[in-house]
DRENDO-1510 file (C-alpha; in Angstrom, 1 decimal, always signed):
<recs>
REC; n; res; u; v; w
REC; 1; MET; -3.6; -8.0; -35.2 .
REC; 2; PRO; -2.8; -5.2; -32.8 .
REC; 3; VAL; -0.4; -6.7; -30.2 .
REC; 4; ILE; +1.8; -4.7; -27.8 .
REC; 5; ASP; +4.6; -6.6; -25.9 .
REC; 6; VAL; +4.4; -4.8; -22.6 .
REC; 7; MET; +7.5; -6.7; -21.4 .
REC; 8; PRO; +8.9; -10.0; -22.3 .
REC; 9; ASP; +6.3; -12.3; -20.8 .
REC; 10; VAL; +3.4; -9.8; -20.8 .
REC; 11; HIS; +1.5; -9.1; -24.0 .
REC; 12; GLN; -1.7; -7.1; -24.7 .
REC; 13; LEU; -4.3; -7.9; -27.6 .
REC; 14; MET; -6.6; -5.4; -28.6 .
REC; 15; PHE; -9.7; -6.6; -30.4 .
REC; 16; GLY; -12.9; -4.3; -31.0 .
REC; 17; GLY; -11.4; -1.6; -28.8 .
REC; 18; VAL; -10.9; -4.0; -25.8 .
REC; 19; ASN; -7.9; -5.4; -24.5 .
REC; 20; ILE; -7.0; -9.0; -23.5 .
REC; 21; GLY; -3.5; -9.4; -21.5 .
REC; 22; LEU; -1.6; -12.6; -22.0 .
REC; 23; ILE; +0.9; -13.6; -19.2 .
REC; 24; ALA; +3.2; -16.1; -20.8 .
REC; 25; GLU; +5.1; -18.1; -18.1 .
REC; 26; GLN; +5.3; -21.9; -17.7 .
REC; 27; GLU; +1.5; -21.7; -18.4 .
REC; 28; LEU; -0.4; -19.2; -20.2 .
REC; 29; THR; -3.0; -16.8; -18.2 .
REC; 30; LEU; -5.3; -14.4; -19.8 .
REC; 31; VAL; -6.5; -11.3; -18.1 .
REC; 32; ASP; -10.1; -10.9; -19.4 .
REC; 33; ALA; -11.4; -12.6; -22.4 .
REC; 34; GLY; -12.7; -9.8; -24.5 .
REC; 35; LEU; -15.5; -9.8; -27.0 .
REC; 36; PRO; -17.0; -12.4; -29.0 .
REC; 37; GLY; -14.7; -13.2; -31.9 .
REC; 38; SER; -11.7; -12.5; -29.7 .
REC; 39; THR; -10.5; -16.3; -29.4 .
REC; 40; PRO; -9.0; -16.6; -33.0 .
REC; 41; ARG; -6.9; -13.6; -32.4 .
REC; 42; VAL; -5.7; -15.0; -28.8 .
REC; 43; VAL; -4.9; -18.4; -30.7 .
REC; 44; GLU; -2.9; -16.3; -33.3 .
REC; 45; LEU; -1.0; -14.4; -30.6 .
REC; 46; VAL; -0.2; -17.9; -28.7 .
REC; 47; ARG; +1.2; -19.4; -31.9 .
REC; 48; ARG; +3.2; -16.5; -32.7 .
REC; 49; LEU; +4.9; -16.9; -29.3 .
REC; 50; GLY; +5.6; -20.6; -30.2 .
REC; 51; ARG; +3.0; -21.8; -27.6 .
REC; 52; SER; -0.2; -23.9; -28.0 .
REC; 53; VAL; -3.8; -22.8; -27.0 .
REC; 54; ASP; -4.2; -25.8; -24.6 .
REC; 55; GLU; -1.5; -24.2; -22.5 .
REC; 56; ILE; -4.0; -21.5; -21.5 .
REC; 57; THR; -5.1; -22.6; -18.1 .
REC; 58; THR; -6.6; -19.7; -16.4 .
REC; 59; VAL; -8.5; -16.5; -17.1 .
REC; 60; VAL; -8.6; -13.7; -14.6 .
REC; 61; ILE; -11.5; -11.3; -15.1 .
REC; 62; THR; -11.0; -7.8; -13.9 .
REC; 63; HIS; -14.7; -7.0; -14.0 .
REC; 64; ASN; -18.0; -8.7; -15.0 .
REC; 65; HIS; -18.9; -6.7; -18.0 .
REC; 66; PHE; -20.0; -8.1; -21.4 .
REC; 67; ASP; -16.9; -6.7; -23.4 .
REC; 68; HIS; -14.5; -8.4; -20.9 .
REC; 69; ILE; -16.2; -11.7; -20.4 .
REC; 70; ALA; -18.2; -12.5; -23.6 .
REC; 71; GLY; -15.2; -14.4; -25.3 .
REC; 72; LEU; -15.1; -16.9; -22.7 .
REC; 73; PRO; -17.6; -19.6; -24.3 .
REC; 74; GLU; -15.6; -19.8; -27.5 .
REC; 75; LEU; -12.3; -20.2; -25.7 .
REC; 76; GLN; -13.8; -22.9; -23.5 .
REC; 77; LYS; -14.5; -24.8; -26.8 .
REC; 78; LEU; -11.0; -25.1; -27.2 .
REC; 79; THR; -9.3; -25.5; -24.0 .
REC; 80; GLU; -10.2; -26.1; -20.3 .
REC; 81; VAL; -9.6; -23.0; -18.4 .
REC; 82; LYS; -10.0; -22.0; -14.7 .
REC; 83; VAL; -12.0; -18.7; -14.6 .
REC; 84; ILE; -11.2; -16.5; -11.6 .
REC; 85; ALA; -13.3; -13.3; -10.7 .
REC; 86; HIS; -14.2; -11.3; -7.7 .
REC; 87; ALA; -17.3; -12.5; -5.7 .
REC; 88; ALA; -18.9; -9.1; -5.5 .
REC; 89; GLY; -19.5; -8.9; -9.4 .
REC; 90; LEU; -20.9; -12.4; -9.9 .
REC; 91; VAL; -24.7; -12.7; -10.3 .
REC; 92; GLY; -26.4; -15.0; -8.0 .
REC; 93; ALA; -30.1; -15.8; -7.5 .
REC; 94; ASP; -30.6; -12.5; -5.4 .
REC; 95; ALA; -27.9; -10.5; -6.9 .
REC; 96; TYR; -28.2; -7.5; -9.5 .
REC; 97; ALA; -26.2; -7.4; -12.7 .
REC; 98; PRO; -23.0; -5.2; -12.1 .
REC; 99; TYR; -24.3; -2.5; -14.3 .
REC; 100; PRO; -26.1; +1.0; -13.5 .
REC; 101; GLU; -29.8; +0.8; -12.8 .
REC; 102; GLY; -30.8; +1.6; -16.4 .
REC; 103; ILE; -29.1; -1.4; -17.9 .
REC; 104; ARG; -30.2; -3.7; -15.0 .
REC; 105; ARG; -33.9; -2.8; -15.7 .
REC; 106; MET; -33.3; -3.6; -19.4 .
REC; 107; LEU; -31.8; -7.0; -18.5 .
REC; 108; ARG; -34.8; -7.8; -16.3 .
REC; 109; VAL; -37.3; -7.4; -19.1 .
REC; 110; PRO; -38.6; -10.9; -19.6 .
REC; 111; PHE; -38.0; -11.3; -23.3 .
REC; 112; LEU; -34.4; -10.2; -22.7 .
REC; 113; ASN; -33.7; -12.9; -20.2 .
REC; 114; PRO; -31.8; -14.9; -22.7 .
REC; 115; LEU; -29.4; -12.0; -22.9 .
REC; 116; ARG; -28.7; -11.9; -19.4 .
REC; 117; ARG; -26.4; -14.9; -19.4 .
REC; 118; ARG; -24.4; -13.3; -22.2 .
REC; 119; PHE; -24.0; -10.0; -20.4 .
REC; 120; VAL; -22.9; -11.3; -17.0 .
REC; 121; LEU; -21.0; -14.2; -15.3 .
REC; 122; GLY; -23.1; -16.0; -12.7 .
REC; 123; GLU; -21.6; -17.7; -9.5 .
REC; 124; SER; -21.7; -21.1; -11.2 .
REC; 125; ASP; -19.6; -19.8; -14.3 .
REC; 126; VAL; -16.6; -19.1; -12.0 .
REC; 127; ASP; -14.0; -21.7; -10.7 .
REC; 128; VAL; -12.3; -19.3; -8.1 .
REC; 129; GLN; -14.2; -16.6; -6.3 .
REC; 130; LEU; -11.9; -13.8; -5.0 .
REC; 131; THR; -12.5; -11.3; -2.1 .
REC; 132; GLY; -9.4; -9.1; -2.6 .
REC; 133; GLY; -6.0; -9.7; -0.9 .
REC; 134; GLU; -5.1; -12.9; -2.6 .
REC; 135; VAL; -1.7; -13.3; -4.4 .
REC; 136; LEU; -1.7; -15.3; -7.6 .
REC; 137; ASN; +1.3; -17.3; -8.5 .
REC; 138; LEU; +2.1; -15.1; -11.5 .
REC; 139; LEU; +4.7; -12.4; -12.3 .
REC; 140; GLY; +6.5; -13.1; -8.9 .
REC; 141; GLY; +3.4; -12.6; -6.9 .
REC; 142; LEU; +0.4; -10.9; -8.5 .
REC; 143; GLN; -1.7; -9.3; -5.8 .
REC; 144; VAL; -5.5; -9.0; -6.2 .
REC; 145; ILE; -6.7; -5.5; -5.2 .
REC; 146; HIS; -10.4; -5.0; -5.0 .
REC; 147; THR; -11.2; -1.6; -6.6 .
REC; 148; PRO; -15.1; -1.3; -6.7 .
REC; 149; GLY; -16.6; +1.7; -8.4 .
REC; 150; HIS; -16.9; +0.8; -12.2 .
REC; 151; THR; -18.5; -2.5; -11.0 .
REC; 152; PRO; -18.8; -3.9; -7.4 .
REC; 153; GLY; -16.4; -6.6; -8.0 .
REC; 154; SER; -13.7; -4.7; -10.1 .
REC; 155; ILE; -10.1; -5.8; -9.3 .
REC; 156; CYS; -6.7; -4.6; -10.3 .
REC; 157; LEU; -3.7; -7.0; -10.4 .
REC; 158; TYR; -0.4; -5.8; -9.1 .
REC; 159; SER; +2.9; -7.4; -9.5 .
REC; 160; PRO; +5.5; -5.5; -7.2 .
REC; 161; GLN; +8.5; -7.4; -8.9 .
REC; 162; ARG; +7.7; -6.2; -12.3 .
REC; 163; ARG; +6.2; -2.8; -11.1 .
REC; 164; LEU; +3.1; -3.4; -13.2 .
REC; 165; VAL; -0.5; -3.0; -12.6 .
REC; 166; PHE; -3.6; -4.4; -14.7 .
REC; 167; VAL; -6.2; -1.8; -13.9 .
REC; 168; GLY; -9.1; -3.1; -16.0 .
REC; 169; ASP; -11.6; -0.1; -16.3 .
REC; 170; ALA; -10.7; +1.2; -13.0 .
REC; 171; MET; -9.7; +4.2; -15.1 .
REC; 172; ARG; -9.2; +5.1; -18.7 .
REC; 173; ARG; -6.3; +6.6; -20.7 .
REC; 174; HIS; -7.0; +9.7; -22.9 .
REC; 175; ARG; -3.9; +10.7; -24.6 .
REC; 176; ARG; -1.3; +11.9; -22.0 .
REC; 177; SER; -3.6; +11.7; -19.0 .
REC; 178; LEU; -6.1; +9.4; -17.3 .
REC; 179; GLU; -9.8; +9.8; -16.7 .
REC; 180; LEU; -12.3; +8.1; -14.3 .
REC; 181; PRO; -14.4; +5.3; -15.6 .
REC; 182; ALA; -17.2; +6.3; -18.0 .
REC; 183; LYS; -20.3; +7.2; -15.7 .
REC; 184; PRO; -23.1; +5.7; -18.0 .
REC; 185; VAL; -21.5; +2.1; -17.4 .
REC; 186; SER; -20.2; +2.6; -13.9 .
REC; 187; THR; -22.2; +1.7; -10.7 .
REC; 188; ASP; -20.5; +4.2; -8.2 .
REC; 189; LEU; -17.9; +7.1; -9.2 .
REC; 190; VAL; -17.4; +7.9; -5.5 .
REC; 191; GLN; -16.2; +4.4; -4.9 .
REC; 192; ALA; -14.2; +4.5; -7.9 .
REC; 193; VAL; -12.1; +7.7; -6.6 .
REC; 194; ASP; -11.8; +5.7; -3.3 .
REC; 195; SER; -10.2; +2.9; -5.4 .
REC; 196; LEU; -7.8; +5.1; -7.2 .
REC; 197; ARG; -6.6; +6.1; -3.8 .
REC; 198; LYS; -5.6; +2.2; -3.1 .
REC; 199; ILE; -4.0; +2.1; -6.8 .
REC; 200; ALA; -2.0; +5.5; -6.0 .
REC; 201; GLU; -0.5; +3.8; -2.8 .
REC; 202; LEU; +1.3; +1.1; -4.9 .
REC; 203; ASP; +4.9; +1.5; -6.4 .
REC; 204; PHE; +4.7; +0.9; -10.1 .
REC; 205; ASP; +5.7; +2.2; -13.5 .
REC; 206; VAL; +3.5; +0.1; -15.9 .
REC; 207; MET; -0.3; +0.0; -16.2 .
REC; 208; VAL; -2.3; -2.0; -18.7 .
REC; 209; PHE; -5.8; -0.9; -19.2 .
REC; 210; GLY; -9.1; -2.6; -20.3 .
REC; 211; HIS; -9.0; -0.1; -23.3 .
REC; 212; GLY; -6.3; +1.8; -25.1 .
REC; 213; ARG; -2.5; +1.5; -24.9 .
REC; 214; PRO; -0.4; +0.8; -21.8 .
REC; 215; VAL; +1.4; +3.3; -19.9 .
REC; 216; THR; +5.0; +2.3; -19.7 .
REC; 217; GLU; +6.7; +4.9; -17.4 .
REC; 218; GLU; +5.6; +6.7; -14.1 .
REC; 219; GLY; +2.3; +5.2; -14.0 .
REC; 220; ARG; +1.9; +6.0; -10.1 .
REC; 221; ALA; +2.5; +9.7; -11.1 .
REC; 222; TRP; -0.3; +9.5; -13.9 .
REC; 223; VAL; -2.7; +8.1; -11.2 .
REC; 224; GLN; -1.8; +10.6; -8.6 .
REC; 225; ALA; -2.5; +13.5; -11.2 .
REC; 226; LEU; -5.9; +12.0; -11.9 .
REC; 227; LEU; -6.6; +11.9; -8.2 .
REC; 228; ARG; -5.8; +15.5; -7.8 .
REC; 229; ARG; -8.1; +16.6; -10.7 .
REC; 230; ALA; -10.8; +14.3; -9.2 .
REC; 231; GLY; -10.6; +16.1; -5.8 .
REC; 232; GLY; -9.0; +13.2; -4.1 .
</recs>
């Protein structure tokens, strides 16, 4: 089971190329829920830490894409969790799925309607809807930064005390540098660059991504280098 201990109470589990963050404080909090089949790996990690799955009380979603939310139903069969996500990424009666137009068209095809509920979270699936600027009672105060671009409701989670940012898919790591989120599954790359500017203003070293290994040193410098290449 590929697990990286980012710091003593922050762990990263990778399954199917997708990361799930685990914050292990008095209660357990997940950052994203991963793909279907992720939950047994989460349970294994929790037990390795000497904890119980029923201590998982919260799941914070960085963005409303299938590979980051599809593990929720199986997790909810094992424990009651509070789901937190940004309101702009949720699907209501009149809202579009947070994917580019080609994927949205596919999800509107009538015979694919049953898949829609598996691909996106609706408003009724979320217990707490964020708007950005909130501070969660985690890691000494985990700030919610609204970073649209990959999706309208993408967020990053910033701990000034730990000098740590969970960036979701706001950017991607490629070896010794960063890249913008993938265009085919992003809604607005101009917005994505604007969001990078927000992240580059933060004071941090460690970055945990939705995919790939974390950056553990000089994370802000990595983001600033990406901004220069992106013309930002």
